Structure formats: C-alpha cells, structure tokens
C-alpha positions in Angstrom: 0.0 -0.1 -0.1 1.2 3.4 -0.7 1.5 6.3 1.7 -1.7 8.6 1.5 -3.3 11.5 3.3 -6.2 10.9 5.4 -9.3 12.8 4.6 -9.9 15.9 7.1 -13.1 14.0 8.5 -11.1 10.9 9.4 -8.3 13.1 11.0 -10.8 15.0 13.2 -12.3 11.7 14.2 -9.0 10.2 15.1 -8.4 13.6 17.1 -11.8 13.3 18.6 -10.8 9.8 19.9 -7.9 11.5 21.9 -10.0 14.4 23.3 -13.5 13.2 23.5 -13.3 9.8 25.5 -16.8 10.1 26.9 -19.4 12.8 27.5 -17.6 14.1 30.4 -14.7 14.8 28.2 -16.9 17.0 26.0 -18.3 18.8 29.0 -15.0 19.4 30.3 -13.7 21.0 27.1 -16.8 23.0 26.6 -17.1 24.4 30.1 -13.4 25.3 29.9 -13.9 27.4 27.0 -16.7 29.2 28.6 -14.4 29.9 31.7 -11.8 31.2 29.4 -14.5 33.6 27.7 -15.0 35.3 31.1 -18.2 33.6 31.9 -20.0 34.3 35.3 -22.6 31.7 35.0 -22.5 28.2 33.3 -25.5 26.0 32.8 -25.0 22.5 31.8 -27.9 20.2 30.4 -27.5 16.6 29.6 -29.9 13.8 28.5 -29.2 10.0 28.3 -26.1 10.6 30.3 -24.8 12.9 27.7 -25.2 10.6 24.8 -28.5 12.4 23.5 -27.8 16.1 24.3 -25.1 18.0 25.9 -25.9 21.8 26.3 -23.5 24.3 27.7 -24.7 27.9 27.9 -22.8 30.8 29.4 -22.8 34.6 29.7 -19.2 35.2 28.6 -18.0 37.6 25.9 -19.3 35.7 22.8 -17.8 35.3 19.3 -18.2 37.5 16.3 -20.1 35.7 13.4 -17.0 35.6 11.2 -15.2 33.7 14.1 -17.6 30.7 13.9 -16.0 29.1 10.7 -12.6 29.4 12.3 -13.5 28.0 15.8 -14.5 24.7 14.3 -11.2 24.3 12.4 -8.6 22.2 13.9 -5.6 23.9 15.7 -7.2 27.4 15.8 -7.4 29.2 19.0 -7.6 32.6 20.7 -5.5 31.5 23.5 -2.1 31.3 22.3 -0.9 34.8 21.5 2.7 33.8 20.6 4.4 30.5 19.6 5.7 29.4 22.9 3.9 26.2 24.1 4.9 26.5 27.5 3.3 30.1 27.9 -0.1 28.7 28.5 -2.4 31.0 30.5 -5.7 29.7 29.7 -7.6 26.4 30.5 -8.2 25.5 26.7 -5.5 26.2 24.1 -5.3 23.4 21.7 -8.1 24.4 19.4 -9.2 20.9 19.0 -12.2 20.6 21.2 -15.0 22.0 18.9 -13.8 20.4 15.5 -13.3 17.0 17.5 -16.6 17.3 19.0 -18.2 18.3 15.7 -16.6 15.3 14.0 -18.4 12.7 15.8 -21.7 14.5 16.7 -24.4 17.0 15.6 -22.9 20.2 16.9 -24.6 23.6 16.9 -23.1 26.9 18.1 -25.1 30.0 18.9 -23.3 33.2 20.0 -23.8 36.8 20.6 -21.4 39.3 21.6 -21.9 41.9 24.3 -23.2 45.1 22.5 -24.1 43.2 19.3 -27.8 43.6 17.9 -28.1 40.0 17.1 -26.4 36.6 17.2 -25.2 34.0 14.8 -25.3 30.1 14.7 -23.3 27.6 12.9 -24.1 23.8 12.6 -21.6 21.1 12.1 -22.7 17.4 11.5 -20.2 14.5 11.4 -17.5 16.8 10.5 -19.5 18.8 7.7 -19.6 22.4 8.4 -22.7 24.5 7.6 -23.2 28.0 6.9 -23.3 30.8 9.5 -26.7 32.4 9.8 -28.4 34.9 12.1 -30.1 33.6 15.1 -31.9 35.2 18.3 -29.7 34.8 21.2 -28.6 36.2 24.6 -25.3 37.4 25.3 -22.6 34.6 25.5 -22.5 31.4 23.8 -24.6 28.2 23.8 -23.0 24.9 22.5 -25.4 21.9 21.7 -24.0 18.5 21.2 -26.5 16.0 20.0 -26.1 12.4 19.4 -22.6 12.1 20.4 -20.6 9.4 18.6 -23.4 8.8 16.0 -20.7 9.1 13.3 -18.5 6.6 15.1 -21.0 4.0 16.4 -18.4 1.7 17.6 -17.3 4.1 20.4 -20.9 3.9 21.8 -20.3 0.3 22.9 -17.4 1.4 25.0 -19.5 3.9 27.1 -20.7 3.1 30.4 -24.5 3.1 31.7 -26.2 6.4 31.3 -26.2 6.6 35.1 -22.3 6.2 35.1 -21.8 8.6 32.3 -24.0 11.1 34.1 -22.1 10.8 37.4 -19.0 11.3 35.5 -20.3 14.7 34.0 -21.2 15.8 37.5 -17.8 14.9 38.8 -16.0 17.0 36.1 -18.5 20.1 36.8 -17.8 19.8 40.7 -14.2 19.9 40.1 -14.1 23.0 37.8 -16.7 24.4 40.3 -14.2 24.1 43.2 -11.5 26.1 41.2 -13.8 29.0 40.3 -15.9 30.0 43.1 -16.9 33.4 41.6 -18.8 31.4 38.9 -22.2 29.9 39.2 -22.6 26.5 37.9 -25.8 24.2 37.2 -26.3 20.7 35.9 -29.6 19.5 34.7 -29.9 15.6 33.9 -33.1 14.5 32.0 -34.8 17.5 33.5 -33.7 17.0 37.0 -31.5 19.4 38.7 -28.7 17.4 40.0 -26.1 20.2 40.9 -26.2 23.7 41.5 -23.4 26.1 43.1 -24.2 29.7 43.4 -21.5 32.3 42.8 -19.6 33.3 46.0 -20.5 36.5 47.6 -18.4 39.4 46.9 -18.0 40.7 50.4 -16.1 37.6 51.3 -12.1 37.4 50.9 -10.7 35.1 48.3 -10.3 32.3 50.9 -13.7 32.8 52.4 -15.2 32.4 49.0 -13.2 29.2 48.1 -14.0 27.6 51.4 -17.7 28.5 50.8 -17.6 26.8 47.4 -15.8 23.8 48.9 -18.5 23.6 51.4 -21.1 23.4 48.7 -19.5 20.7 47.0 -17.7 18.4 49.6 -20.3 19.3 52.4 -20.2 21.2 55.6 -18.5 18.5 57.3 -15.2 19.4 55.3 -15.4 23.2 56.1 -15.8 22.6 59.6 -12.9 20.1 59.9 -10.4 21.5 57.5 -7.3 23.9 58.0 -6.2 26.6 55.7 -3.1 25.9 53.5 -0.8 29.0 52.7 2.7 28.6 51.8 5.1 30.1 49.1 8.4 29.1 48.0 10.6 30.5 45.0 7.5 32.1 43.3 5.2 29.0 43.7 2.1 29.5 45.9 0.2 26.7 47.6 -3.3 27.5 48.9 -6.5 25.6 49.8 -7.7 23.5 52.7 -6.9 20.2 54.0 -9.0 17.9 56.3 -8.0 17.0 59.9 -6.5 13.6 60.0 -9.5 12.2 62.1 -11.7 13.4 59.1 -10.5 10.9 56.5 -11.8 8.5 53.8 -11.3 4.9 52.6 -9.9 5.8 49.1 -8.1 8.8 47.5 -11.0 10.1 45.6 -11.6 13.0 47.8 -8.1 14.6 47.1 -8.3 17.4 44.5 -5.4 19.4 43.0 -5.7 22.3 40.9 -2.7 23.9 39.0 -3.2 27.3 37.8 -7.1 26.8 38.0 -6.8 23.5 36.0 -8.1 20.2 37.8 -5.5 17.6 37.3 -4.5 14.1 38.6 -0.8 13.8 39.3 1.2 10.9 41.1 3.6 13.4 42.5 0.6 15.2 44.4 -0.8 11.8 45.7 2.5 10.9 47.0 3.0 14.3 48.5 -0.1 14.1 50.3 0.5 10.7 51.6 3.9 11.6 52.8 2.5 14.7 54.8 -0.1 12.6 56.6 2.2 9.6 57.1 2.6 10.4 60.9 -1.2 10.5 61.4 -3.0 7.9 59.1 -2.9 4.3 58.7 -2.1 2.9 55.2 -5.9 2.2 54.6 -7.0 5.5 55.2 -7.0 8.7 53.1 -7.3 12.5 53.9 -9.6 15.0 52.1 -7.8 17.9 50.6 -8.4 20.5 48.1 -5.2 22.2 47.1 -4.5 24.8 44.6 -1.0 25.3 43.1 -0.2 28.7 41.3 3.1 29.0 39.5 4.5 30.7 36.5 3.4 29.2 33.2 7.1 28.4 32.1 7.4 26.2 35.6 4.7 23.7 34.2 3.9 21.8 31.1 0.3 21.2 30.5 0.8 20.0 27.0 1.6 16.5 28.4 -1.8 14.8 27.5 -4.6 15.8 25.0 -7.2 16.0 27.6 -4.9 18.1 29.8 -5.6 15.9 32.7 -1.8 15.6 33.5 1.0 18.0 33.9 4.8 17.9 34.2 6.8 20.3 36.4 10.1 21.7 35.7 11.1 21.2 39.5 9.0 18.3 41.0 11.3 18.1 44.1 10.4 21.9 44.8 6.7 21.3 44.2 6.7 17.9 46.4 8.4 19.8 49.3 6.1 22.7 49.2 3.1 20.5 49.4 4.7 18.3 52.3 5.7 21.3 54.2 2.5 23.5 53.8 0.3 20.6 55.0 2.5 19.6 57.9 2.7 23.3 58.8 -1.0 23.8 58.8 -1.7 20.5 60.7 0.8 21.3 63.3 -0.8 24.7 63.9 -4.4 22.6 64.4 -2.8 21.6 67.7 -4.8 18.9 69.5 -8.0 19.6 67.4 -10.1 16.6 66.3 -12.8 16.5 63.7 -16.5 17.3 64.7 -17.6 14.0 62.8 -16.1 12.1 65.7 -18.7 13.6 68.1 -21.4 13.2 65.5 -20.6 9.6 65.2 -20.6 8.9 68.8 -24.0 10.7 69.2 -25.3 8.5 66.2 -24.4 5.4 68.3 -26.1 6.4 71.4 -29.6 5.4 71.0 -32.0 5.1 74.0 -32.5 1.4 74.7 -35.3 0.1 77.0 -34.1 -2.4 79.5 -37.2 -4.1 81.0 -35.0 -6.7 82.9 -33.3 -3.7 84.9 -36.8 -2.3 85.9 -38.0 -5.2 87.9 -35.3 -5.3 90.8 -36.0 -1.7 91.2 -39.8 -1.9 91.3 -41.6 -0.9 94.4 -41.3 -3.8 97.1 -38.5 -5.6 95.0 -35.2 -4.6 96.5 -32.3 -4.7 94.0 -30.1 -7.8 94.2 -26.6 -7.6 95.5 -24.1 -6.4 92.9 -20.6 -5.6 94.2 -19.6 -4.1 91.0 -22.1 -1.4 91.1 -21.5 -0.7 94.9 -17.8 -0.1 94.0 -18.3 2.2 91.1 -21.9 3.4 90.7 -23.4 4.8 93.8 -21.7 8.0 93.8 -22.8 8.4 89.9 -26.3 8.3 90.9 -26.7 12.1 91.2 -23.4 13.3 89.1 -21.0 13.2 91.9 -18.1 12.3 89.5 -15.4 13.7 91.5 -16.1 11.3 94.4 -16.4 8.6 91.8 -12.6 8.8 91.2 -12.1 8.2 94.9 -14.3 5.2 95.1 -12.6 3.9 92.0 -9.3 3.8 93.3 -10.3 2.7 96.8 -8.2 -0.3 98.0 -11.2 -2.2 99.3 -14.8 -2.4 97.9 -17.1 0.3 99.0 -19.2 -0.9 101.8 -22.3 0.9 100.8 -26.0 0.1 100.8 -27.2 -2.8 98.6 -29.4 -0.6 96.5 -28.6 2.7 94.5 -29.3 5.4 97.0 -29.7 9.0 96.1 -26.5 11.2 96.8 -26.1 14.8 97.4 -24.6 16.5 94.6 -20.9 17.0 95.0 -19.5 20.3 94.8 -16.5 21.0 92.6 -13.6 22.1 94.7 -12.7 25.9 94.0 -9.1 24.8 93.1 -10.5 22.5 90.4 -13.0 24.9 88.9 -10.4 26.7 86.6 -9.5 23.4 85.0 -12.8 23.4 83.3 -11.8 26.3 81.3 -9.1 24.4 79.6 -10.0 23.1 76.0 -10.2 19.5 77.4 -11.5 20.3 80.8 -11.1 18.9 84.3 -10.8 15.0 84.9 -13.6 13.6 86.6 -13.5 9.9 86.3 -11.9 6.9 84.6 -13.9 4.4 83.1 -13.0 0.7 82.6 -9.5 1.6 83.4 -9.4 2.9 79.9 -11.3 6.0 79.4 -11.0 9.5 81.0 -14.1 11.5 81.4 -13.6 15.2 81.7 -15.9 18.1 82.3 -15.6 21.3 80.2 -17.4 24.5 80.6 -19.8 23.6 77.8 -19.9 19.7 77.7 -17.8 16.6 78.4 -14.7 15.1 76.8 -14.1 11.1 76.8 -10.4 10.4 76.2 -8.8 7.1 75.1 -5.8 7.2 77.5 -3.7 4.8 75.6 -4.2 6.3 72.2 -3.6 9.7 73.5 -0.6 8.8 75.5 0.8 6.9 72.4 0.6 10.2 70.3 2.3 12.1 73.1 5.3 9.7 73.2 5.5 9.7 69.6 5.8 13.4 69.2 8.2 13.5 72.0 10.4 10.9 70.4 10.5 13.0 67.1 11.4 16.1 69.1 14.5 14.1 70.7 15.3 12.7 67.4 15.4 16.3 65.7 17.3 17.5 68.9 20.2 14.8 68.4 19.1 11.4 70.0 16.6 9.8 72.1 17.5 9.8 76.0 18.3 6.2 77.1 18.0 4.5 80.5 20.1 1.5 81.3 18.3 -1.6 82.5 19.2 -2.8 86.0 19.2 -6.3 84.5 19.7 -6.7 81.0 17.0 -8.6 79.4 17.5 -11.5 77.1 14.6 -11.9 74.4 14.4 -15.1 72.5 13.5 -14.9 68.8 13.8 -17.1 66.0 17.3 -17.1 64.2 16.3 -14.8 61.1 14.4 -12.4 63.3 17.4 -12.2 65.8 19.8 -11.7 62.8 17.6 -8.9 61.3 17.4 -6.9 64.7 21.1 -7.5 65.4 22.1 -6.3 62.0 20.2 -2.9 62.6 21.7 -2.4 66.2 23.5 0.9 65.5 20.4 2.5 63.9 18.2 1.2 66.8 20.8 2.8 69.2 20.1 6.1 67.9 16.5 5.6 68.5 17.3 5.0 72.2 17.3 1.1 72.0 20.7 -0.7 72.9 20.9 -4.4 72.1 23.3 -7.0 70.9 23.3 -10.6 69.6 23.1 -13.2 72.3 23.9 -16.4 70.9 21.8 -18.0 68.0 18.1 -17.0 68.1 18.3 -14.4 70.9 19.2 -10.7 71.6 20.3 -8.9 74.7 18.8 -5.6 75.6 20.8 -3.2 77.6 19.1 0.1 77.2 15.6 1.2 76.3 14.3 4.8 75.5 13.6 6.6 78.6 10.2 7.5 77.3 9.1 4.0 77.3 9.7 3.7 81.2 8.5 0.4 82.3 7.2 -0.6 78.9 7.1 -4.3 77.5 10.5 -4.4 76.1 10.1 -8.1 74.8 6.9 -7.0 72.9 8.6 -4.1 71.4 11.6 -6.1 70.1 9.4 -8.8 68.6 7.2 -6.1 67.0 10.4 -4.4 65.7 11.6 -7.6 64.4 8.3 -8.3 62.4 8.6 -4.5 61.2 12.2 -5.0 59.9 10.8 -8.0 58.0 8.8 -5.8 55.9 11.4 -3.1 55.1 13.6 -2.9 52.3 17.2 -4.0 53.5 18.4 -0.9 51.7 16.2 1.5 53.6 17.5 3.0 57.0 15.2 3.2 60.0 15.3 7.0 59.9 13.4 6.4 56.4 11.0 4.5 58.2 10.9 6.8 61.2 7.2 6.9 61.6 6.8 3.2 61.6 9.7 2.6 64.2 8.8 5.4 66.5 5.2 4.4 66.3 6.0 0.9 67.4 8.0 2.1 70.2 5.4 4.7 71.3 2.6 1.9 71.2 4.7 -0.1 73.8 5.7 3.0 75.9 2.3 4.6 76.4 -0.2 4.1 79.3 -2.0 0.8 78.5 -5.7 0.4 78.5 -6.5 -1.2 81.9 -4.1 0.8 83.9 -5.9 2.9 86.7 -4.8 6.6 86.9 -5.1 8.9 89.6 -7.0 12.4 89.1 -3.7 14.4 89.1 -2.4 11.9 86.3 -5.5 12.3 84.2 -5.2 16.0 84.4 -1.5 15.9 83.3 -2.4 13.9 80.5 -4.9 16.4 79.3 -2.6 19.2 79.8 0.0 17.6 77.8 -2.4 16.8 75.0 -3.5 20.5 74.7 0.3 21.5 74.3 1.2 18.8 71.8 0.5 19.1 68.0 -1.6 16.4 66.5 -2.7 14.9 69.8 -6.3 14.7 68.5 -5.4 11.6 66.8 -3.4 8.6 67.4 -0.6 7.4 65.0 -3.1 5.5 62.9 -5.6 8.5 62.4 -8.2 7.4 65.0 -9.4 10.0 67.3 -7.9 10.2 70.8 -10.9 11.9 72.3 -14.5 12.5 71.8 -16.2 16.0 72.7 -20.0 16.2 73.3 -21.3 19.7 73.8 -24.0 20.1 76.5 -26.6 20.9 73.6 -25.8 17.6 72.1 -26.2 15.8 75.4 -29.5 17.4 75.9 -30.9 16.4 72.6 -30.2 12.8 73.5 -32.7 13.4 76.4 -35.3 15.3 74.5 -34.4 18.6 76.3 -34.0 20.3 72.9 
C-alpha cells in the first residue's frame, strides 16, 4: 500500500478519540472554553447520560459571526498569542475541542457578543460544516451537542451506563466549580437539577469564597474540619484547605489538586499528600484535601496529555517539598484539634434502649439484688458526683455502701479545680473501665482514650528528641534476654547501630536471641519483649537498603505504642489532668498514629438532645 493523506473528516475523528473519550470529556472542554470567555454563569444540560444531548450555555464575551467557521477548524485558538507552547495562561488552548466534537456528533454553536444587535449560529454534522446564519440569542455562547458518537457507532459500545456517564459529568463540573468560586454552575440531567453552585458573595475574601464553594460541594463537614493552607516558595504558591487527620476516607477519591486553576491528576501530588499525613493515618485511610497550586506558566507543562489531565513540573522536588511542608505546617498549627464528625458519630451510636429486665429489681417492693461491681463504682454516680467516683474507683477495698442505689447529694466542685474546666479538654472527673478518661468542660464533656492519647504524646516527644540529636536512654538494672527465631534475631542485630540512635541498645546473644541493655527513657516500664518482637516483624517488611530513619514513623510508632499508658491501667485524678494538659500542648494529639481519634467531645446541647431537652 502506498502512503496517502487521510481525509480531514477521518483526521478529526481520530483527534476526537484522543480528546473526547466520553460525554464528560466533551463537557470538560466546553465548560473550560466558557471559563476562558469570562463567563460568570455556566448552565449544563444533558440527557441520556450525555449521549442524547449536551448543552453548555454561558454569559461570556461571545464570538463574532466571522469567528464561527474558524472556531471549528483544527488547531485554531485565541488562547496562544505567541508560539511558545509553555506560555499557557488559559484552560483550553489546543483548538481541538470544537472540531473534534463536531466530527463525531451534531454540533450547534449559537453566540452573541456583548453590544451586538443579534447573534449568529453555525451547525456542524459529522465533520461537515454548515453556513453561518443569524439567530436570536442572549449575550454569551450556547453549544449544543446532539447524538454524541453517532458518526462512530463503535465508540458507543465502550460507554458505561447512562447513570455512570451522568455521574462522570457531574464530577467534572464539581471539580471545575471548586477552582472557580466566583462563577455560578448548574447541571440538569434529564430534566432534574442534580448540581447547583451559586457564585460566592463578593464581600467575602478570596479564601472565604473558596471555602464557601468547597462546603457547597464537599459538604459542611469538610469546611468545619479543614485547616487553611498557605505556603509559598521560590515564586510557587500553595493554598487551599486540608481535612484534619481524623476526618478521613477509605480511598483517595476525595483529594483534589488544581494547577493554575486547572483540575489535574498527578502521581507526585498523591505521593506528597500521603507523605505529609504519614505520621497521622494508617495505610488504609486517606485524607480529604483541596489544594491549589499557582506558579509561572514556564514552570509547568500542561501539554503532556490531549485531555490536559496531567501536567509535568520543571522542578518536581520543589513542588513536592512545598506540598509536604505546607500541609505539615498547617496540621501542626491545628494542635490537639479533632474533627467534629467524631462527636457526631458518637451521638449517632447513642440510641435510647429500653431495658425491662433492669426495671424489675427496682420496682416498689422488690429490693435490688446485691451487685458488688455497682457498689464499688456506681453509687456515687447516681446524682452526678463524678469527683467522688474517682476516689471510690481507686479505693483499695470495695465500697461498703448500701445494696441498692441510694440518692446522693450533688458533690460540689472544689474551688481549686474549677479553673481546670476552662481548659479546652476540661477537668478530669472519672476513669471508666480503666481505659477512658471522662473530663468536664465549661460547655460539655470530653471522653479520652488514654492509651491512644499517650501513644501520640510519646511519639511526638520521640520525634522532638531525634530532631534535637538523639533519644535519651535509660539502662536496665538487669539486661533482658529476648528469644527470637534465628532470622528475626539476625535482622534485629544487623540494625543495632540504627536502633541505638532511637534509644534502644541491644546486641546479639547467641543463636536466636538478643540482649537488651538500654531502652528509650520515654518507654519507662514498657513491654521490652513485645517491643523487640514487633520491631523484628517491622524489619521483615522493610527493604534492606532503607535506613530506620527513612521508616521513622513506623519505628517510632511501634516504640510509642509499647511505651504509652496501656488500656487497663488505673490513673489518679492528677495523672489524668496531667495527660489532658499534655494533649493540649502537643500538636496532632487529637488523633493517634493510625488516624483514629484520641478523644470525643460532646457539647451540652448535644447531650440535651439525647434526653429530649431540645
């Protein structure tokens, strides 16, 4: 076969295969064109998931009648004033969207410039361009795409269900709406309004307008549990909002990156976000973030992919460092704050339950059966005397009170303790099940998981010691021999020098054992055997070439877990209050090393709702 030139219609259909993969792709290109035209309102209408109709109407600057035939030619654009492909200052720039869409559908363009007496219309059917004719139209442009892929029926077989395609269109519109809070968006699907985002109020500052838009799309929970991001380095600026670690998801679908206003998917971004949250989340949980990167056009190449979904940075290391540093700084400033959804989840789990079997013993004439556990812990709780409950809880002998629950006089809070309630985490009042601390604040109560909270405190302190030059150690009075299998013992002994930097001094002790001489001082009387065995398991998963400092969060997390106050340990009131004060002074103490909350706060109003008082 001889080499031949392909006909223009076939060339456009090939281009359409790269640019228009599905209805959502067409919507993306058309909405980006509307944004480039300065639109303040964009209305999208689809039917049959976008196969039957895609209509995008905007109130932008519009086009002159003579521009319409040029607009549907390949590689024709008004957004590249020069010939530098790296100087891209607009969302759309290739000039392929309209001709590509017109090559595989029935396309209609209707436009009217501001100040013009009338509008103009041009139709393109399967790549065949019609004549420009006058038309009645409002200011702006309306693009209608009917029977998408009718000219290439084989492409229809690769589309998903109508519902799936409609959801993809909605997702594209939501992403573009996040980046442009000053523009109003709407989406109508088969006559139903499925998405609407009003333009942000002009009196709000840019950050306030963006957060308002994010709340419209991601929900109020996100705006209530997000921290602002503002960082700049070498002319590159990072802004946006990131969710607290305790406000997380099971996948990374709720992570959004925008580069110069363009929504993109980038592996560098995903890795940077995971690195920034590595200290706070388990591997199966993902944060919710919306980050906006603004940098000079010459620093980023948006011409990597026909659909402009990927970008390439000139200095990826600088961008990654900016994202990681900006996120970590913002999360550190959040202090001990935990997400409000933790309390909402707790309230949702608290449902009034009837207990008829409990009513019988307390009925008139039926004395309650003897229950020593109630006598020890409960009599003082009958009328809210939580301070006395702590004393009974720690009493060396069972409380020799009456067999039934007798009313108690309300205990007065000692004057010396009253100021403690003004602290964010309040004053400790009781310990439940030797695991949970109950504290009273000025406006509610706080329930703290003592093991998770102290684990976080130990972890943060170990990181501080490492940054300052080393973890303080304490020698064991009697060195402890820990038996392992030969492979585990060899792995641990091989990393003895690195473990010593982290405060754990050990050496090989025959075949299948190690001798521990010193441990990190922060671990106190922790479980040394359990710690070494867990570290042996961790080392089995690490690449031999990786240093323990490169796996710092895993190693320190393992040590912190063994050195923290364990569930089941009884604490005095002073110990509990000391733990609360340390949490308030320690960054990230609102979540443990795995992203789970360390405390739940219930406002008085929330508690009143449980009892029907509100």
